[in-house]
C-alpha positions in Angstrom: 42.4 16.7 -28.4 42.5 15.8 -24.6 40.9 19.2 -23.8 38.1 18.6 -26.3 37.4 15.1 -24.8 37.4 16.6 -21.3 35.0 19.4 -22.3 32.8 16.8 -24.0 32.7 14.8 -20.8 31.8 17.8 -18.7 29.0 18.7 -21.1 27.7 15.1 -21.0 27.8 15.1 -17.2 26.0 18.4 -17.0 23.3 17.1 -19.3 22.9 13.9 -17.2 22.6 16.1 -14.1 19.9 18.2 -15.7 17.9 15.0 -16.5 18.3 13.6 -13.0 15.1 14.0 -11.1 15.3 16.2 -8.0 14.4 14.7 -4.7 11.0 15.9 -3.5 10.6 17.9 -0.3 9.2 15.6 2.3 7.4 17.4 5.1 7.4 16.5 8.8 5.0 13.8 10.0 1.7 14.9 11.5 -0.9 12.6 13.2 -4.4 12.3 11.7 -5.6 9.9 14.4 -5.3 10.2 18.2 -6.0 8.4 21.5 -7.4 7.0 23.6 -7.6 4.2 21.1 -4.8 2.8 18.9 -5.1 3.2 15.1 -3.3 1.8 12.0 -3.9 2.0 8.3 -6.5 -0.6 7.2 -4.3 -2.6 4.9 -0.8 -3.7 4.2 2.2 -1.6 3.2 2.2 -0.2 -0.4 -1.6 -0.5 -0.7 -3.5 2.7 -1.3 -5.5 4.0 1.7 -7.0 7.2 0.2 -10.4 7.3 -1.3 -10.6 8.0 -5.0 -11.3 11.6 -4.4 -8.5 11.9 -1.8 -10.8 13.1 1.0 -10.8 10.0 3.2 -8.1 7.8 4.6 -9.0 4.2 5.6 -7.8 3.2 9.1 -8.5 0.6 11.8 -9.2 1.2 15.5 -8.4 -1.2 18.3 -7.6 -1.3 22.1 -5.7 -4.6 21.8 -1.9 -4.5 22.1 0.9 -6.8 23.1 -0.8 -10.0 21.7 -2.8 -11.5 18.9 -6.5 -10.9 18.8 -8.7 -14.0 19.1 -11.7 -14.9 17.0 -14.1 -13.1 19.3 -12.3 -9.7 19.3 -13.4 -7.3 16.6 -11.7 -4.2 15.3 -13.4 -1.1 13.9 -12.9 0.1 10.3 -13.1 3.8 10.0 -12.4 6.7 7.7 -10.4 9.8 8.5 -12.1 12.8 6.9 -9.1 14.9 5.9 -11.3 17.9 4.9 -13.2 18.0 8.2 -10.4 18.3 10.8 -9.5 14.6 10.6 -12.9 13.6 11.9 -13.1 9.8 12.4 -16.1 8.0 10.8 -16.6 4.4 11.9 -18.0 2.4 9.0 -17.8 -1.3 9.9 -16.6 -4.0 12.4 -14.6 -7.1 11.5 -13.3 -10.3 13.1 -10.7 -10.9 10.4 -7.8 -8.6 11.1 -4.2 -8.4 12.4 -1.6 -5.8 13.1 0.4 -6.3 9.9 -2.3 -6.3 7.2 -5.3 -5.0 9.2 -8.4 -6.2 7.3 -6.8 -5.9 3.8 -9.2 -3.0 3.1 -9.2 -1.8 -0.6 -11.1 1.0 -2.3 -13.1 -0.1 -5.3 -13.1 2.6 -7.9 -16.1 1.4 -10.0 -18.7 2.7 -7.5 -18.6 5.9 -5.4 -18.1 4.8 -1.7 -17.3 1.2 -2.5 -14.7 -0.8 -0.7 -13.8 -4.4 0.3 -12.4 -5.9 3.5 -12.1 -9.3 5.2 -14.5 -10.5 7.8 -15.9 -13.7 9.3 -19.6 -14.3 8.5 -21.6 -17.4 9.6 -18.3 -19.0 10.8 -16.5 -18.5 7.4 -13.7 -16.2 6.4 -15.0 -14.0 3.6 -14.6 -10.6 2.1 -17.3 -8.0 2.1 -17.9 -5.5 -0.7 -19.4 -2.5 1.1 -20.6 0.9 0.1 -20.2 3.0 3.2 -22.3 5.8 1.7 -25.4 3.7 0.9 -24.9 0.8 3.4 -25.3 -1.9 0.7 -23.0 -4.9 0.9 -22.2 -8.1 -1.0 -20.5 -11.0 0.7 -17.8 -12.8 -1.4 -17.1 -16.3 -0.1 -13.3 -15.8 -0.2 -11.0 -13.7 2.0 -8.8 -11.4 -0.1 -5.1 -11.1 -0.1 -4.8 -8.5 -3.0 -7.0 -6.6 -5.4 -6.3 -5.5 -8.9 -6.1 -1.8 -9.6 -9.3 -1.8 -11.5 -11.1 -3.5 -8.6 -12.4 -6.4 -10.7 -10.2 -9.2 -9.5 -8.9 -10.4 -6.1 -6.4 -13.0 -4.9 -7.4 -15.3 -2.1 -5.3 -17.4 0.3 -5.9 -19.8 3.2 -5.7 -17.5 6.2 -6.3 -20.4 8.7 -3.2 -22.2 7.2 -1.2 -19.0 7.4 -2.2 -18.7 11.1 -0.4 -21.9 11.9 3.0 -20.7 10.7 2.7 -16.9 10.5 0.1 -16.0 13.2 0.8 -12.3 12.7 -0.7 -12.6 9.2 -3.4 -15.2 9.6 -6.8 -15.1 11.2 -8.0 -16.8 14.4 -10.9 -19.3 14.4 -12.2 -22.0 12.1 -13.2 -19.9 9.2 -11.2 -22.0 6.8 -9.8 -25.5 6.9 -6.0 -25.1 7.5 -5.3 -28.6 6.1 -2.7 -29.1 8.8 -2.0 -32.7 8.0 -1.3 -32.0 4.3 2.2 -30.8 3.6 1.5 -30.2 -0.1 -2.3 -29.8 -0.5 -3.7 -30.3 -4.0 -6.9 -28.5 -3.4 -5.6 -25.3 -1.8 -3.2 -22.5 -2.8 -3.6 -19.4 -5.0 -7.2 -18.5 -5.9 -8.3 -15.7 -8.3 -11.7 -14.3 -7.5 -14.0 -12.3 -9.9 -15.4 -9.6 -7.6 -18.3 -9.0 -10.0 -19.6 -12.5 -9.6 -18.0 -13.8 -6.4 -16.7 -16.8 -8.2 -13.2 -18.1 -7.5 -10.8 -20.4 -9.3 -7.8 -22.2 -8.0 -5.1 -21.3 -10.4 -2.2 -22.9 -8.6 -2.2 -25.5 -5.8 0.6 -25.7 -3.3 1.4 -29.2 -4.7 1.7 -27.8 -8.2 4.3 -25.3 -7.0 6.4 -28.0 -5.1 9.0 -28.4 -7.8 9.9 -24.6 -7.6 9.7 -24.3 -3.8 12.5 -24.9 -1.3 13.2 -28.6 -0.8 11.3 -30.2 2.1 12.0 -33.8 3.1 10.6 -33.6 6.7 7.3 -35.5 7.1 6.2 -32.9 9.6 7.1 -30.0 7.4 4.7 -27.4 6.0 4.3 -25.5 2.8 2.3 -22.4 2.1 1.8 -19.3 0.0 1.7 -15.7 1.3 2.2 -12.0 0.4 0.5 -11.6 -3.0 0.2 -8.7 -5.4 -1.1 -8.0 -8.9 1.0 -6.3 -11.5 -0.4 -3.0 -12.6 -2.3 -4.5 -15.6 -3.5 -7.4 -13.4 -2.0 -10.0 -15.9 0.7 -11.2 -13.5 0.8 -12.1 -9.8 3.9 -12.1 -7.6 3.8 -14.1 -4.4 6.0 -15.9 -1.9 6.0 -19.7 -1.5 7.5 -20.9 1.8 8.4 -24.2 3.5 8.9 -24.9 7.2 10.9 -27.8 8.4 9.2 -29.7 11.3 6.4 -27.2 12.1 5.9 -28.4 15.6 9.6 -28.2 16.6 10.0 -24.8 14.9 7.3 -23.1 17.0 8.8 -21.5 20.1 7.1 -20.9 23.5 5.3 -17.9 22.1 4.0 -19.7 19.1 6.4 -18.1 16.6 7.9 -20.0 13.7 11.5 -18.8 13.8 12.8 -20.1 10.5 11.4 -20.7 7.0 12.8 -21.0 3.4 11.3 -18.8 0.7 10.9 -18.9 -3.1 9.7 -15.8 -4.9 7.4 -16.8 -7.7 5.3 -15.1 -10.5 2.4 -16.5 -12.4 0.0 -15.2 -15.0 -3.5 -14.5 -13.6 -4.9 -17.3 -15.8 -2.6 -19.8 -14.1 0.0 -20.1 -16.9 3.8 -19.3 -16.9 4.7 -20.1 -13.3 8.3 -18.8 -12.8 10.8 -18.7 -10.0 12.5 -15.4 -9.7 15.7 -16.2 -7.9 17.9 -19.2 -7.0 17.9 -21.1 -3.7 18.7 -19.1 -0.6 17.6 -15.7 -1.7 14.7 -15.6 0.8 12.5 -12.9 -0.7 10.7 -10.7 1.8 9.1 -7.4 0.8 8.3 -6.2 -2.7 6.4 -3.8 -5.0 5.5 -3.7 -8.7 6.3 -0.9 -11.0 4.4 -1.2 -14.3 3.6 -4.6 -15.7 6.8 -6.5 -15.4 9.4 -4.7 -13.2 9.7 -5.2 -9.5 11.7 -4.2 -6.5 12.2 -6.8 -3.8 14.2 -7.2 -0.7 16.1 -10.6 -0.7 19.2 -12.2 0.7 21.6 -11.3 -2.1 23.0 -14.4 -3.7 21.9 -16.5 -0.7 24.1 -14.5 1.7 23.4 -13.3 5.2 22.9 -9.7 4.2 19.6 -8.4 2.8 19.6 -6.4 -0.4 17.1 -4.2 -2.3 17.0 -5.7 -5.8 15.4 -4.5 -9.0 14.4 -7.0 -11.7 12.2 -7.7 -14.7 10.0 -10.8 -14.9 11.5 -13.0 -17.5 15.0 -11.4 -17.2 15.7 -12.4 -13.6 19.4 -13.2 -14.5 19.9 -9.5 -14.9 18.9 -8.4 -11.4 20.3 -5.1 -10.2 21.3 -4.7 -6.6 20.4 -1.2 -5.4 22.9 0.8 -3.4 25.0 -2.1 -2.2 26.6 -1.6 1.1 24.1 1.1 2.0 20.7 -0.5 1.4 21.7 -3.9 2.8 18.7 -4.5 5.0 15.2 -5.8 4.7 12.8 -2.9 4.1 9.2 -2.2 3.1 10.1 -1.0 -0.4 7.6 1.0 -2.6 8.0 2.9 -5.8 7.0 6.5 -6.0 4.0 7.0 -8.4 6.4 8.5 -11.0 8.6 5.4 -10.7 11.8 7.4 -10.1 12.2 6.8 -6.4 11.9 4.0 -3.8 10.8 4.6 -0.3 12.0 1.9 2.2 11.7 1.6 5.9 12.9 -1.3 8.0 12.9 -2.8 11.5 14.2 -1.2 14.7 17.9 -1.3 15.5 19.5 -2.2 18.9 18.6 1.3 20.1 15.0 0.9 19.2 14.9 3.2 16.2 13.5 2.5 12.7 15.2 4.2 9.7 13.4 5.4 6.6 15.1 6.4 3.4 14.2 7.6 -0.1 16.4 6.2 -2.9 16.7 7.8 -6.3 16.8 4.8 -8.7 18.8 6.4 -11.5 22.0 7.0 -9.6 21.2 5.2 -6.3 21.6 8.4 -4.2 19.4 8.5 -1.1 18.2 10.8 1.6 17.0 10.0 5.1 13.4 10.4 5.9 14.0 10.2 9.6 14.3 7.7 12.5 11.3 6.6 14.5 11.5 5.3 18.0 9.7 2.1 19.0 8.8 1.8 22.8 9.1 -1.7 24.3 5.3 -2.0 24.5 5.2 -2.2 20.7 8.0 -4.6 20.1 6.0 -7.8 20.8 6.1 -9.9 17.6 2.4 -10.2 16.9 1.4 -6.6 17.7 4.5 -4.8 16.6 4.0 -1.6 14.7 5.9 -1.4 11.4 5.8 1.9 9.6 4.3 0.3 6.5 4.4 3.4 4.4 2.4 4.0 1.2 2.2 6.8 -1.4 -0.9 8.7 -2.2 -1.6 7.8 -5.9 -0.9 11.4 -7.0 2.4 11.4 -5.1 1.5 14.4 -2.9 1.6 12.5 0.4 3.0 9.6 2.3 1.0 7.8 5.0 2.4 5.5 7.7 1.8 3.9 11.1 4.0 4.8 14.0 4.4 4.6 17.8 7.2 7.2 18.2 4.8 9.5 20.2 3.8 6.7 22.6 0.8 5.1 21.0 0.0 3.5 17.7 -1.4 6.2 15.4 -1.6 7.1 11.7 0.6 9.8 10.2 0.8 11.8 7.0 3.7 13.6 5.4 3.2 16.2 2.6 5.3 15.7 -0.5 6.3 18.7 -2.7 7.8 17.8 -6.1 10.3 20.3 -7.6 
């Protein structure tokens, strides 16, 4: 009887191994941009940078490093032609950009050559729907923070307010009213914008979210929203809601806010069903949707000092799953592979100046290293730091990322072969 049970267990284990997805072969990085200018991908981590036909990669070009850009300093938006020897094609200039999210460039699939990016026009922060093939453009009176996969909806935030507490994500200048004197503004927060009409609707004010945000009793405190993303079907929005105690005292000599408290929230795109994902102290950071209700997020597990990669389903947050505990206990830019079976995550540099990058198989939490990337001191300044900010090509055949391991900020690709 014991022998039968043992053989049954072996058969079951073998069947499980057969079903386990193989790790893909990840090729060595190769640069698709080069000096003398610095380059970075034209949007935030996890956002697609490839054109719908896969031929062009959206990047940004700048000569600024070691500091924030001011409102007078433009950057160039360009496309790398991957079929013509990585020829760089400049397509636009913008005043609304930073080293973390660039200009939040998104491809729009409903028209050949269409894209959208943030800019400052007539003294206002806006987004511009632009067709680089025809030259036509439409100015949308809202800067964008995220775009739905079908390209019909966008989320907008107050980037001037963000500049006060997270300068590396906000925009310089007076393109929006930061409402500095209002801790909990009632007329500003999360906007949903119809990109067909340019009309926006405030679906959640900062004041309305106060009851779910970290407690703030300081009269000189500050509350704000940041880091937004649509679910795959665009019916839900995940975002971070943060408070800062005594904003003036928190800002150090370099203008950096050192400490904030975070709540991770979800809300339906129509403004209903506002939910808090985790208890106090979890301090959500980076995240990525898989499907319509499942997410991976890095957060301080159970309010502890150690970061964790956490998998959860909206509406079932009490059943969160900590991924690879003791191994993935760090804050990484986590993104699902297009097939949903793996998570790529890369973090911040260690004491020796190297960033680590791993690929985790979700089913059994096994992982492989995707390398270590050195960060020279010239690229460690807070505002102009160069995070890898990887993203998958939609068909899963490549990974793109920013890096400075060869001495300057450039954009790299890695070919992916699935077994």
